[in-house]
C-alpha positions as CSV (number, residue, x, y, z in Angstrom):
1,X,-45.2,-159.0,-22.6
2,X,-42.4,-159.7,-25.1
3,X,-39.8,-158.3,-22.6
4,X,-41.2,-160.5,-19.8
5,X,-41.1,-163.6,-22.0
6,X,-37.5,-162.9,-23.2
7,X,-36.4,-162.3,-19.6
8,X,-38.0,-165.6,-18.4
9,X,-36.3,-167.5,-21.3
10,X,-33.0,-165.9,-20.4
11,X,-33.3,-167.0,-16.8
12,X,-34.3,-170.5,-17.9
13,X,-31.3,-170.7,-20.1
14,X,-29.0,-169.6,-17.4
15,X,-30.5,-172.2,-15.0
16,X,-29.9,-174.9,-17.5
17,X,-26.3,-173.8,-18.0
18,X,-25.6,-173.8,-14.3
19,X,-27.0,-177.3,-13.9
20,X,-24.9,-178.6,-16.8
21,X,-21.7,-177.1,-15.2
22,X,-22.5,-178.6,-11.8
23,X,-23.3,-182.0,-13.2
24,X,-19.9,-182.4,-14.9
25,X,-17.1,-183.6,-12.6
26,X,-18.2,-185.5,-9.6
27,X,-16.1,-184.1,-6.7
28,X,-17.6,-185.9,-3.7
29,X,-15.6,-188.9,-2.3
30,X,-17.1,-192.2,-3.4
31,X,-14.9,-194.4,-1.2
32,X,-14.7,-192.4,2.1
33,X,-11.4,-190.7,1.2
34,X,-10.3,-187.2,0.3
35,X,-10.6,-185.8,-3.3
36,X,-8.3,-183.6,-5.3
37,X,-8.9,-182.5,-8.9
38,X,-6.3,-181.8,-11.5
39,X,-8.0,-180.6,-14.7
40,X,-10.5,-183.2,-15.6
41,X,-8.9,-185.9,-13.5
42,X,-10.2,-186.8,-10.0
43,X,-8.0,-188.5,-7.5
44,X,-9.5,-190.0,-4.3
45,X,-7.0,-191.0,-1.6
46,X,-8.4,-193.5,1.0
47,X,-6.5,-194.4,4.2
48,X,-7.7,-197.8,5.6
49,X,-6.6,-200.3,8.2
50,X,-4.8,-202.5,5.7
51,X,-3.2,-199.8,3.6
52,X,-3.8,-196.9,1.2
53,X,-6.0,-196.9,-1.9
54,X,-6.1,-194.4,-4.7
55,X,-9.1,-194.2,-7.1
56,X,-8.7,-192.3,-10.4
57,X,-11.5,-190.9,-12.6
58,X,-10.8,-189.0,-15.8
59,X,-13.5,-187.0,-17.5
60,X,-16.1,-188.7,-15.3
61,X,-15.0,-192.2,-16.4
62,X,-13.1,-194.6,-14.1
63,X,-9.5,-195.1,-15.3
64,X,-8.6,-198.8,-15.7
65,X,-5.8,-199.3,-13.1
66,X,-4.4,-202.2,-15.2
67,X,-3.6,-199.8,-18.0
68,X,-1.6,-197.5,-15.7
69,X,1.4,-197.4,-13.4
70,X,1.1,-195.4,-10.2
71,X,3.2,-194.3,-7.3
72,X,3.0,-192.1,-4.2
73,X,5.8,-189.8,-3.1
74,X,5.4,-189.4,0.7
75,X,7.3,-186.5,2.4
76,X,7.3,-185.7,6.1
77,X,9.7,-185.1,9.0
78,X,12.6,-184.5,6.5
79,X,12.2,-187.7,4.7
80,X,10.8,-188.7,1.3
81,X,9.8,-192.2,0.2
82,X,8.4,-193.3,-3.1
83,X,5.8,-196.1,-2.8
84,X,4.7,-198.0,-5.9
85,X,0.9,-198.7,-6.1
86,X,-0.4,-202.1,-7.3
87,X,-3.4,-202.1,-9.6
88,X,-6.6,-203.3,-7.9
89,X,-10.1,-203.8,-9.2
90,X,-11.4,-201.3,-11.7
91,X,-9.9,-197.8,-11.0
92,X,-8.3,-198.7,-7.7
93,X,-4.6,-198.7,-6.9
94,X,-3.4,-200.0,-3.6
95,X,-0.3,-199.9,-1.3
96,X,-0.7,-202.7,1.3
97,X,0.4,-201.8,4.8
98,X,1.2,-198.2,4.0
99,X,0.3,-195.7,6.8
100,X,0.2,-192.0,6.2
101,X,1.1,-189.8,9.2
102,X,-0.8,-186.5,9.8
103,X,1.1,-183.6,8.2
104,X,2.6,-185.8,5.4
105,X,2.7,-184.4,1.9
106,X,1.6,-187.0,-0.6
107,X,2.4,-186.6,-4.3
108,X,0.5,-188.8,-6.7
109,X,1.7,-189.8,-10.1
110,X,0.0,-192.1,-12.6
111,X,1.3,-192.9,-16.1
112,X,-0.7,-194.3,-19.0
113,X,1.2,-197.4,-20.2
114,X,0.1,-196.9,-23.8
115,X,0.6,-193.2,-24.3
116,X,3.1,-192.3,-21.6
117,X,0.8,-189.5,-20.5
118,X,1.3,-188.5,-16.8
119,X,-1.3,-187.3,-14.4
120,X,-0.8,-186.2,-10.8
121,X,-1.8,-184.2,-7.8
122,X,-0.8,-183.6,-4.2
123,X,-2.5,-184.3,-0.9
124,X,-1.7,-182.9,2.6
125,X,-2.7,-185.5,5.2
126,X,-4.7,-184.1,8.1
């Protein structure tokens, strides 16, 4: 009986740990885009009819776009263009009128204005 109880408690503990790990770090797109993670930082790139948006979440908390600078480095067909992103509402950055062609490689870089810390990732547009 003691062995059975210990075994059940062990499985219950493992179940709780697995749930905790899954709960940390939401990786599903929240704005209809594509998501990339770099460490604890989530980047969601959204292509829309009026331009491109980038949403940033660090350690499960939205990053205030007003406290950061951001740019995209878009490479494709032998060309590379750096595009600054304007801060939007909340954790949104925006590049009005930008169109990303399929096959483009998009590097993302954001910089914290206060600390100078840099965060980034890369997307390949399908």
